[in-house]
C-alpha positions in Angstrom: 0.0 0.0 0.0 1.5 3.3 -1.1 -1.1 5.5 0.4 -2.3 6.8 3.6 -5.3 6.6 5.7 -6.1 10.2 4.5 -6.5 8.8 1.1 -9.1 6.4 2.1 -10.8 9.3 3.8 -10.9 11.2 0.3 -12.1 8.0 -1.2 -15.0 7.7 1.2 -15.8 11.4 1.4 -16.0 11.8 -2.4 -17.6 8.5 -3.2 -14.6 7.6 -5.4 -15.0 3.8 -5.3 -17.0 1.2 -7.1 -20.5 1.2 -5.5 -21.9 -1.8 -7.5 -23.1 -4.7 -5.5 -21.8 -3.4 -2.1 -21.4 -6.1 0.4 -20.0 -6.3 4.0 -17.1 -8.6 4.8 -19.7 -11.3 5.9 -21.4 -11.0 2.3 -24.6 -9.0 3.5 -25.9 -6.5 1.1 -25.0 -2.9 1.9 -26.6 0.4 0.7 -25.0 3.7 1.5 -27.7 6.2 2.0 -25.6 9.1 3.4 -21.7 8.8 3.7 -21.7 11.2 6.7 -19.6 14.3 7.5 -15.9 14.4 7.9 -15.1 14.8 11.7 -11.8 17.0 12.1 -11.9 16.5 15.8 -11.4 13.5 18.1 -13.5 10.5 17.6 -14.7 8.4 14.7 -13.8 9.8 11.1 -17.2 10.5 9.8 -20.4 11.3 11.7 -24.2 11.2 11.0 -23.7 8.4 8.2 -26.7 6.3 7.1 -26.5 2.9 5.8 -28.8 -0.2 5.2 -27.3 -3.7 5.8 -29.7 -6.3 4.6 -33.1 -5.3 6.0 -31.8 -3.1 8.9 -31.4 0.7 8.6 -28.4 2.2 10.5 -27.5 5.7 11.6 -24.2 6.6 13.3 -20.5 7.0 12.7 -18.1 5.6 10.2 -14.4 4.7 11.0 -11.8 4.2 8.3 -8.5 2.4 8.4 -6.0 0.9 6.1 -6.4 -2.5 7.8 -9.0 -3.8 10.3 -6.3 -4.4 12.9 -5.6 -0.6 13.1 -8.7 -0.3 15.3 -6.8 -2.3 18.0 -3.3 -0.4 17.3 -5.5 2.9 18.0 -7.0 1.4 21.2 -10.5 2.2 20.0 -11.8 -1.0 21.7 -11.3 0.9 25.1 -13.0 4.1 23.8 -16.7 4.6 24.3 -16.5 7.4 21.6 -16.5 4.5 19.0 -19.4 2.4 20.3 -21.7 4.1 17.8 -19.6 3.1 14.8 -22.1 1.5 12.3 -19.4 0.7 9.5 -15.6 0.0 9.5 -14.4 0.9 6.2 -10.8 -0.6 5.4 -8.6 -1.4 2.5 -7.8 -4.7 4.0 -9.7 -6.8 6.4 -7.3 -8.8 8.5 -9.1 -9.3 11.9 -12.8 -9.2 13.2 -13.6 -6.3 15.5 -16.2 -6.3 18.3 -18.0 -3.6 20.2 -17.7 -3.7 24.1 -20.8 -5.7 24.1 -19.5 -8.3 21.9 -21.4 -7.3 18.7 -19.4 -7.5 15.5 -18.9 -4.1 13.6 -19.8 -4.5 9.9 -16.8 -3.9 7.6 -16.6 -2.6 4.1 -13.6 -3.8 2.0 -12.3 -1.1 -0.4 -9.6 -3.4 -1.9 -10.4 -3.9 -5.7 -13.0 -1.1 -5.6 -10.6 1.8 -6.2 -9.8 2.6 -9.8 -6.1 2.0 -10.8 -6.1 5.5 -12.4 -7.0 7.2 -9.1 -4.2 5.3 -7.3 -1.8 6.4 -10.1 -2.6 10.1 -9.7 -2.3 9.8 -5.8 1.1 8.3 -6.3 2.1 11.0 -8.7 1.3 13.6 -6.1 2.6 11.9 -2.9 5.5 9.8 -4.1 7.5 12.7 -5.8 10.2 14.5 -4.0 9.2 18.1 -5.2 8.2 20.4 -2.3 5.4 21.6 -4.5 3.6 18.3 -5.4 1.1 19.2 -7.9 3.6 21.6 -10.0 3.2 19.5 -13.1 -0.7 19.3 -13.0 -1.9 22.6 -11.3 -2.0 24.4 -14.7 -4.8 22.1 -15.7 -6.9 22.9 -12.6 -9.9 25.3 -13.3 -9.1 28.9 -12.2 -12.4 29.1 -10.4 -11.2 26.1 -8.0 -7.7 27.7 -7.4 -9.2 31.2 -6.6 -11.8 29.5 -4.2 -9.1 27.6 -2.3 -6.6 30.7 -2.3 -9.5 32.8 -0.7 -9.7 30.0 1.9 -5.9 29.9 2.7 -5.8 33.7 2.6 -8.4 33.7 5.5 -6.6 31.0 7.4 -3.2 32.9 7.2 -5.0 36.1 8.5 -6.8 34.2 11.3 -3.5 32.6 12.3 -1.8 36.1 12.5 -4.9 37.4 14.2 -4.6 34.8 17.1 -1.0 36.0 17.7 -2.0 39.6 17.5 -4.8 39.0 20.1 -2.3 37.4 22.5 -0.3 40.7 22.3 -3.4 42.6 22.7 -4.2 40.9 26.0 -0.4 41.6 27.2 -1.2 45.3 26.4 -4.4 45.2 28.3 -6.6 45.8 25.4 -4.5 48.9 24.0 -4.8 48.8 20.3 -2.7 51.9 19.7 0.2 50.3 21.7 0.3 47.0 20.0 -0.2 48.6 16.5 3.0 50.8 17.4 4.8 47.6 18.3 3.9 45.7 15.2 4.7 48.7 13.2 8.0 49.1 14.7 9.0 45.6 13.8 7.8 46.0 10.3 10.1 49.1 9.9 13.0 46.5 10.5 12.1 44.9 7.1 13.4 41.4 8.3 17.1 42.1 9.0 16.4 44.7 11.8 12.9 43.6 12.9 14.1 42.2 16.2 16.0 45.4 17.4 13.0 47.6 16.3 10.8 45.2 18.4 13.2 45.5 21.3 13.1 49.4 20.9 9.2 49.2 20.8 9.1 47.3 24.1 12.0 49.7 25.7 9.9 52.6 24.7 6.1 52.6 25.0 4.2 54.8 22.7 2.8 56.6 25.6 6.1 58.4 26.3 6.4 59.7 22.7 2.7 61.0 23.0 3.7 63.3 25.8 6.2 65.0 23.4 4.1 64.9 20.3 4.4 68.6 19.6 8.2 68.6 19.9 9.7 66.4 17.1 13.3 67.0 18.3 12.5 65.3 21.6 10.8 62.3 19.8 14.0 61.8 17.7 16.1 62.0 21.0 14.0 59.3 22.6 14.1 57.1 19.4 17.9 57.3 18.9 18.6 57.2 22.6 16.5 54.2 23.4 18.0 52.5 20.3 21.5 52.8 21.7 23.0 55.3 19.2 23.6 58.2 21.7 26.1 56.5 24.1 29.2 57.6 22.4 30.9 60.9 22.1 29.2 63.2 19.5 31.2 65.9 17.5 28.5 67.2 15.2 25.8 69.5 16.5 22.7 67.5 15.9 23.8 64.2 17.6 25.4 66.1 20.4 22.0 68.0 20.9 20.1 64.8 20.7 22.4 63.1 23.5 21.9 66.0 25.8 18.1 65.9 25.4 18.1 62.1 25.8 20.1 62.1 29.2 17.4 64.5 30.5 14.5 62.4 29.3 16.3 59.2 30.2 16.3 60.1 33.9 12.7 61.3 33.8 11.3 58.1 32.3 14.0 55.6 33.6 14.8 54.4 30.1 17.0 51.5 29.5 18.6 51.7 26.0 19.0 48.7 23.9 22.5 47.6 22.7 23.6 49.5 19.5 25.1 46.1 18.6 21.7 44.7 17.9 21.4 46.8 14.8 22.6 45.3 11.5 24.4 47.4 8.8 26.3 44.7 6.9 25.4 43.9 3.2 22.7 46.6 3.3 22.0 49.4 0.9 22.5 52.7 2.7 18.9 53.6 1.9 17.9 50.8 4.2 20.4 51.4 7.1 18.5 51.4 10.5 19.8 55.0 11.2 17.7 56.1 8.3 14.8 53.8 9.2 14.8 55.3 12.8 14.6 58.9 11.4 11.7 57.8 9.3 10.0 56.2 12.4 10.5 59.1 14.5 9.0 61.4 11.8 5.9 59.1 11.5 5.4 59.1 15.3 5.6 63.0 15.1 3.5 63.4 12.1 0.8 60.6 13.0 0.0 60.6 16.7 -2.8 57.7 17.4 -1.9 56.2 13.9 -4.1 53.2 14.5 -7.2 55.5 15.1 -6.6 57.3 11.9 -6.1 54.0 9.9 -9.5 52.7 11.1 -11.2 56.0 10.4 -10.1 56.1 6.8 -12.6 54.3 4.5 -11.0 55.1 1.3 -8.0 52.4 1.0 -6.4 54.4 -1.5 -5.8 57.1 1.1 -3.9 54.7 3.6 -0.6 54.7 1.9 -0.6 58.6 2.1 -0.1 58.4 6.0 3.5 57.1 5.2 4.4 59.8 2.7 5.9 63.3 3.2 7.3 62.5 6.4 8.9 65.4 8.4 12.4 63.6 8.6 15.0 65.9 10.2 17.1 67.6 7.7 20.4 66.4 9.0 19.5 63.0 7.2 19.3 64.5 3.8 23.2 64.5 4.2 23.6 61.4 6.3 23.1 57.7 6.3 24.7 57.5 9.7 25.9 59.7 12.4 29.1 61.6 11.5 29.2 60.0 8.0 28.2 62.5 5.3 26.6 61.6 2.1 25.0 63.5 -0.9 21.6 63.3 -2.2 20.0 61.0 0.5 16.2 60.3 0.1 14.8 60.5 3.4 11.3 59.3 2.6 10.0 55.8 2.8 10.1 54.2 -0.7 6.9 53.0 -2.4 7.7 49.2 -2.1 8.3 49.8 1.6 5.0 51.4 2.1 3.4 48.7 0.3 5.1 46.2 2.7 3.8 48.0 5.6 0.3 48.2 4.4 0.4 44.5 3.5 2.1 43.2 6.7 0.7 45.6 9.5 -2.3 47.7 8.2 -4.2 45.1 6.5 -3.6 42.7 9.3 -4.8 45.1 11.9 -8.0 46.0 9.8 -8.7 42.3 9.7 -7.9 41.6 13.2 -10.1 44.7 14.5 -12.9 43.7 12.5 -12.8 40.3 13.9 -12.5 41.7 17.4 -15.5 44.0 17.4 -17.5 41.8 14.9 -17.6 44.4 12.0 -17.3 42.9 8.5 -16.5 46.3 7.1 -13.1 46.3 8.5 -12.5 42.8 7.3 -13.6 43.9 3.9 -11.4 46.8 3.9 -8.4 44.6 4.6 -9.2 42.3 1.8 -9.8 45.3 -0.5 -6.3 46.7 0.6 -4.7 43.3 -0.3 -6.5 43.2 -3.7 -5.1 46.6 -4.6 -1.4 46.0 -3.5 0.9 44.3 -6.0 2.0 40.7 -5.3 5.1 40.0 -3.4 7.8 38.4 -5.4 9.9 35.7 -3.7 11.1 32.0 -4.3 7.7 30.6 -3.4 5.5 32.8 -5.5 8.0 32.3 -8.5 7.5 28.6 -8.2 3.8 28.9 -8.5 3.8 31.4 -11.3 6.4 29.1 -13.1 3.8 26.4 -12.8 1.2 28.5 -14.4 -0.5 30.0 -11.5 -1.4 33.8 -12.0 -0.4 35.8 -9.1 -0.9 39.5 -9.6 -2.0 41.0 -6.3 -0.9 40.6 -2.6 -4.2 38.8 -1.8 -2.9 36.0 -4.1 0.6 36.0 -3.0 -0.2 35.8 0.7 -2.7 33.0 0.0 0.0 31.2 -1.9 2.5 31.5 1.0 -0.1 29.8 3.2 -0.9 27.3 0.8 2.7 26.1 0.5 3.4 26.2 4.3 0.2 24.6 5.5 -0.6 22.2 2.5 2.2 21.6 0.1 5.1 21.3 2.8 3.0 19.1 4.9 1.7 16.9 1.8 -2.0 17.8 2.8 -3.0 17.4 -0.8 -6.1 15.5 0.1 -7.2 18.5 2.4 -6.5 21.0 -0.4 -9.2 22.0 -2.8 -6.6 22.1 -5.6 -5.2 18.6 -4.8 -8.7 17.2 -4.6 -9.6 18.6 -7.9 -6.4 16.9 -9.5 -7.7 13.7 -8.1 -11.2 14.2 -9.2 -11.1 15.7 -12.6 -14.7 16.2 -13.1 -14.5 19.0 -10.6 -12.7 20.9 -13.2 -15.7 20.9 -15.5 -16.8 24.3 -14.3 -17.3 27.0 -16.8 -16.7 30.7 -16.3 -19.7 32.8 -16.4 
């Protein structure tokens, strides 16, 4: 047997076996009235099934195994949850199974009832070593099926992220502005410096910045001081004044700066240096107090990106990428792709999560519309799918594909995937666009 129990679940659920002259292992006639509903929790595999054996009508659960003896291996004989099993569906019948009262559980044997073609399709999916199992077949899948399943994986991805966000919200005692500030800070690190930005946000709560919202210079002093960049001797006027201001504020708020060594500069374009990102971050704090409140108030998603444009970055950074290191023609504004990254990874997530939290679909819809308006990310995973013939034009699709790859392809859950199921069951592809 080159297949798993999940394959038999698929065969049963989608009725993909020969139903002619069905009989139990002891040769009684069997009619399947309803195959039941797949159970994803503990207990028998399918519930609320209806069958007729000889003249008797049965209603209850169906359990599926590769071999009858798997019932004993899984210790179902000691579990009362399995007492209501009315049919034991197996590929091979190697032992008789009894309920606790001694009655025999009827058995349906699927061996010789599954088409060779279906087994071959299954083997082509599961026995290849490709980390994208259906790469050779996905182009033949109807686009309606692909889009439908990508909608599901996109929702799954954002619901997973929302659960993590809710844990942070609980730690912040329900303060949405604070956790938005923390997530935004991490996003400003753009992978390489995500962790030190996160450390900074935890060392400097947004409530301190708000007390100085009308003094951008003090906000800059707090940002660079808490980030650990003002611990050394300063020769230029700007960093020297920043240091003096921070020393005063540090004592007032008992701030413990993070280590400057946390920040990464190696193999980075100067435009992405953390010193410049911190300048942009400080300018955003000064420009947009209570940023999260502004975001949820904006109904036109096209306006969201403008919150991150025309930031009042200190003029010092027009001639520097780093303290004491001059450079000409520095662009102090956040680039278009970086803004799109923030909208995708932070703004859309918070709109989705906030909608879930307060039970308002409008915010969830805004998050989806935002994803549908942003260009798709380009990375090794999305390139594999586009190379296989899947169209990925917007962030909605690229985010969905990342979830598909992580939770289905990598874990070989093709039989839980709408795309994988359609490959095994070709008639599902006979859907016409309207």
